[in-house]
N, C-alpha and C positions, 0 to 999 in steps of 0.2 A: 088527572092532572095531563093535561095535552100535549105528547112532543112537540108540537110546532102550535103558534098560536096566528101564524100565515103560512104557503105555502115553500116548503122547505126548500132553500136552494138546490140541491140537488134530485128534486119534482121530474127534472127533463132527463136527467140521467137514467133515475129507476125507467120513466119510460123507454129510453133509445136502448138502454140494456134487457128489454123485455127480461125481464128478470121474471115475472110472473106472465101468463099467457094474457095477463091482460092488464093494461095501464089506464090513466085518467079517471073519467068519470065510469068507470064499467066498476059493477058491486063487484066481481070478482078480484080487482085490485085494490078497492078500499074497505073491505066486508074484513070485522076482526078477525085475528086467526090464532086459535088454540092449540098447542104442540101436543099431541098427543103420543107417547110413543107406545110403537105399535111390534116393537122386536127389535133385536138385530139383522144386519145386513154383511156383506162385503166390506164395505165404507168405514164403520162401525167396529166391526170386529177387526180390520187390521190399524185403525186409529190405537185401539185399545192396546195392542201387540206390540202398535209403534211407540205410543207413549210408555208401559211398561219397560221398553228397552230404554229410550230416553232419561227419564227420569230416575237413573242409577248415580250413587256418588262417581265424581269425575275420577276418571284416572289418571296417575304420574306420567304415565306414556301410553302412547296410541296414536288414534287420528287426533286431529285438532276437536273433533267432537267430540270423542271420548274422551280429552282432559279438559273439555271447556263444553258438557254440553249444552244447550239453550233453546227448549224445549218450545217454545212457540217456531223460532226458525230452525229447527230440528225436523217439526211435526209440518212447516210450512212445504219444507223441500219435499215429504212424503207423499204430503195430498196434493200440492201438483203435479208430480210425477205420477200420482192415483189417478186425478184432472185428467190429464194429456192422453193417458192409458185409454180412458173412456171415452175421451172424444174422438182419439184414433178409431173407433169401432161408430161411436152412432153422429160424431161430426155436426153435431146441435152449435155448438160454439166454439171461437176460435181457443188456438192450442193454446198455451204461456210459451211452451222451449219443444216440441216436438212437433213435428208439421210431415206426416206421414206420405208418402207417392198416391197411396192410393188408401179407400176408408176400409178397414177390415170387419165389412159388413157380416153380419152374422155370426161375428168372432163371439168368444166368451169371456160379457165384461166382468164375473167373477176369478176369472184363471187372470184377467188383466189387470183388475186393482188388488187381487194378491199378490201376483207377480212383480208389478209397480215398487208395491210396499215394499216387498221383501229384499229387491233389486238394490232398494235406495238404503233399506236399514244394512244391509251385506257392507255397500260403500263407506258408508256414514261411521258404523260401528261393528267392525268386525271383528270387534276382540268382545263383544256382547250376543255374537248369535244362539246361545241357549235361550235367548226369547224370542229367538223368533224363527230357528231353522226347522225344529220340528212339527212346530204350527204351521207354517209352510208347506211341508212336506205333507202333512197329515191333512191338510187342505185343499191340494192340489189331487190330491191321490183319491179325496171324494165327489171329483167332478168327474163326469162322463168323460169317457175318453173317445177321442175324432179330432177334425178339424177343428172345430169350433174351439177346441179346449185349444190343439194347440195355436193357433190363431192368435186368441188372447192372451196364452202366455209370452210371445212373439210380440206382443202390443205394450204389454207391459214392462218386459225388457228394455225396448228399445227408448220408452219413454222413459225410465229410470235411467238410463245410459247419458240421455239430453238432459235429463236436469242436474244429475249428479256430475256431468262436464261444466253445465254452467254456472255452478254451484261451487268449484273447487276452490281451495285458497280463499274461502269466502272473507278472511279478515280477521277471525275471531283467535288466530294466534300472535296476533300481535305483541310484541315487547312492549311492557309498560314499565316504567320508571318506578320508585318507589311514591307512595303516596303521602302528600305531606301535608297535613293539617293545617287550616288557616287559625288564625290567631286574630283577627277583625273583627268587629262588628258584624255579624252577619254572614259572616262563613263557614262552613261549614265543617264540623269538629270529629268527623269519625276517623278512626284506625283502620286501615285497609280494609277498604268501603268495599262492597260487591258491584259486580257489572260493570267495572271497570272497561271491558273490551268494549263493550254492548256497540258505543256509537261509532267505533270500526268494522262492525259488521257490512257485507256488502246488502243494500237493500232489496227486493223485490221490485217492486212496484212502484213507488216514489224517485225521485232524480237523486237526490243525497238525503240523509241523514237528517240535513240543516234544515232542508229545504219547509218545514212548519214548526220550527223553534218555537216555542213558547215564547210571550211578551216579556219576559221577566219578572221577577219578585217585587213587589211594592217596596218604593225609598220606606227606609227604618224608621225615617222624623213622620212620616204621612199618617192621619187620621186613620186613613184604611187600614194601614197596617198596623196601629193598636187597638184597633175593633177585631183583628185577624187572631192577637197574639190573645187578646184578654176575652175572648168567645174561647179557644183552643183552652186556657189555660183555668177557665170554671168547668170547662163541659170536659175537658179531655184527663185530669186531673185524678189520680190515683186513689186521692180520699174526695173527691166530689161530690158535692152534696145538692149538685142541678142536675144531675144526669140521670134519667129514668133508669129503672132495671130494663126496659127495652133498649134502648140506647147504648147499652152494657151490652146485651144479648147482640145485637147488629155488632157491635165494634165486634167483638169476642169473633162474634160469624165470620167475618170476611179475613179473619187471620188465617185461617187455613192454609199453607203453601199454595202459590199461583199454577205451580205445574201439576199439581195434586188437583186443584179445585177446579182450573179451567180446563185441563182434558176430559175430565170426568162429567160435568155439567155441559158442555159443549157438546158430549158425543150424544145428548139426547136429541139433539137439532135432527141427527141423522141418522136416525131411528125414527121413524114417522111413516105412512105410506107410499111417500113419491119415487118415483122412480130412482134405480141404480145410480144411473145419470147425473139425476137434481143433487141426492146426498154426498157424488163426487165433488160436485160446483159448489154447492154449501158449505162443506169441510176446506177446501181449497180456497175459498173466498174469504171465510173466517181466519183463514188459519195466517194466510197473507198479509190481511189487516194487522191481526196482533202481532206478527213479529216485526212489519214496519212502524205501528204504533208505539209499540213497545223500546225499541232500538231508537226512533226520534225522539222518543221520551227520555232517555239516558243519556242521548246527546246535547238535550237541553239540561238535567240535570247535572252535568260534568263542565257546563259551560259555565253555567250561573253558578256553581257549587253554594247554595245558599243552607242556612244554617235549619235545623230543628225547632220544633217547639221546645225539646228539653233542654239545648241553649238560651234558645231565644227568652223563654221564663226566667231561666238559672241565672241571665245575664241581662236581664234587662234594664240593669243601670246602668250598662257602658249604650244603650241605643241612641241615646240623647235625643232619645223621645217621652216627654213628661206624662204622655197617658198611658205608658206600661207602669208596672212595677214589678220589681223585682221578687224573688222566690227563692230563695237557695235551694229549697228542699225539696222542691216539682220536681216529679214524675208522673208519665204518662202512663195511666191504666193494664195499656197490652203495651207489646215488648215493639220500640222502634226500628224497623230494618234499617241497618246500617251501609243507608247512600243518601245522598242529599234531599234535600226536603222538595225542592221548586222543579218541574210541578210533580204533582201525587202522580206515581204510576197507575195507583190502580186508578183514578181517574183517567189516565190515556186511556188505559187498556178497555174500562169499560164504556167510554162515550166513541172507544171503535168500534166495541164487542155490538153496541147496540145500535146505533149507525148503521152500519151494515145490516144486521138484522132486518130493522125497519123499512131497508132499502129493498130485500131480498125478497121480503114476505109483501110488501107494496104497503105498509100501512105502521104505524107506531103503533098500534093495536095489537098486540102481541101477548099472550096468554101462557106463562111457562111458569116453571117452578126451579128453584134453583137449592141444592142442598151441601151443607159443611159437618164434615167429618169432627169439626173442633166441639161446636155447641149440639151435633146429633139433631139440628134441627132441620125444615124446610120454607124456606120463606116463598110467599108467592107472588108472583107480578101481570098486570093484567097491561101495560104498557113499557114499554123499551125504555123508556124515560125514567119510570118509577126504579128501575134497577139503580141508573146511573143518580138519580136523589140520594137511593141507600147507601151508597160507596159513599156519597158526601160526608154524610152522617155517622159512618162508617170510623172514616179518616178522622174527622176532626172530635167525635165521642171519643176514640180510641187514644188521643193525643199526639198523635203521631204526626199530624199536615193543620197548616191554615188553609182556611173557606176560599182562599184565591187560587189556591195550587193547586185543588179539589178542579174548581171552574175551569181555570185554564189548562189543565190538564185534557180534563175533558172534552173542551173548545179542539185540541189539539189533536185529539184521537179523534173528532169526528172528521177534521180536515182529511188527514191521511184514510179515512173509508171513503171518501169521498173519494179521492184521488183514484184509489185502487178500484173503485167501482165504475167511473169512468174510461180505466183505460186497461184494464184486465175482466176475463169472462163474458166478452159479449158477444152475443148470437154472430153468426156466419152471416 
């Protein structure tokens, strides 16, 4: 399946950003790309250390990040610091937050990457130093002593200080009133839903988290809503006779916790034979896009507070739609996350990630693999859109979402990605 049937709306953005060495009609800019993992490097190694640090259980006390770790936001913070540290040396692209008086030409990029990550983690998660302190000491000790190393350390420290100052008090410490579930038809029924603070987090690139708010769920009395309900009711039921074994596997495949699933699988894109500065730029781009797309998605979720299929189907006799049928015993085949249904968060994130990757590589024809620890299997894709399509199947066949929610979520994510691409990480 082709990603676009016409020229993508942000094709000009791809060219303007010079995300590849060529764009437009060049063979380099349009040829299919295959992601081949060649091995770890400073960026991928510190991505893994950061993910291990961030993905620990929330603490009762400590910094706001330790009390409410938010993997995409915290990894974006780390990777923007890494990006700025490397750009302070190579100077090929505009910095995000830290602009040095002079480029540290010849400085060690590895020392800059490690120090930027280490100092950022130390600022965000001081109580979790067991996850990164010895790793930093060992990593730095292995680098050759001298001016290059010292300058790299200085660049990393300065970049980390700049991004930590920019991200201080990012909004996640907001005090929330107790959540009161809705009782009217269409209203979310969850108790103590998760990620309620996400809509208050300061964005990295978009002007506000409401900038790309989704258009809203379908009217309960509409034919389109009935079609959505009936599709999920049939395909996503725990006792479905229409869902195939492949669809069940896809649904289960995508139930791995996103903080673990995404950090592991996105790391592969930073483990290719591209220059270290490119690995730093790609990871900063992806994590800023995911952070803003995810939080924009939750702003929409908590604005609309739409009910899940498990409520819509078991309470279908209250929706005033003659084309829906109540099934009081209906349950989804996989557990439903405890937050509002619309738009689908997996749709938002997959739409944003795949749009960013298609733009970065200059083509939607990207071949890559994704694995899941839930099923122990690996899925292969030859286009970025194929992954978005699979997510749609996963959330409907899993009984967690309606089709409209997955479509609108992917559209939201794409808009966020386009905005980030147009306003950040551009060439000097």
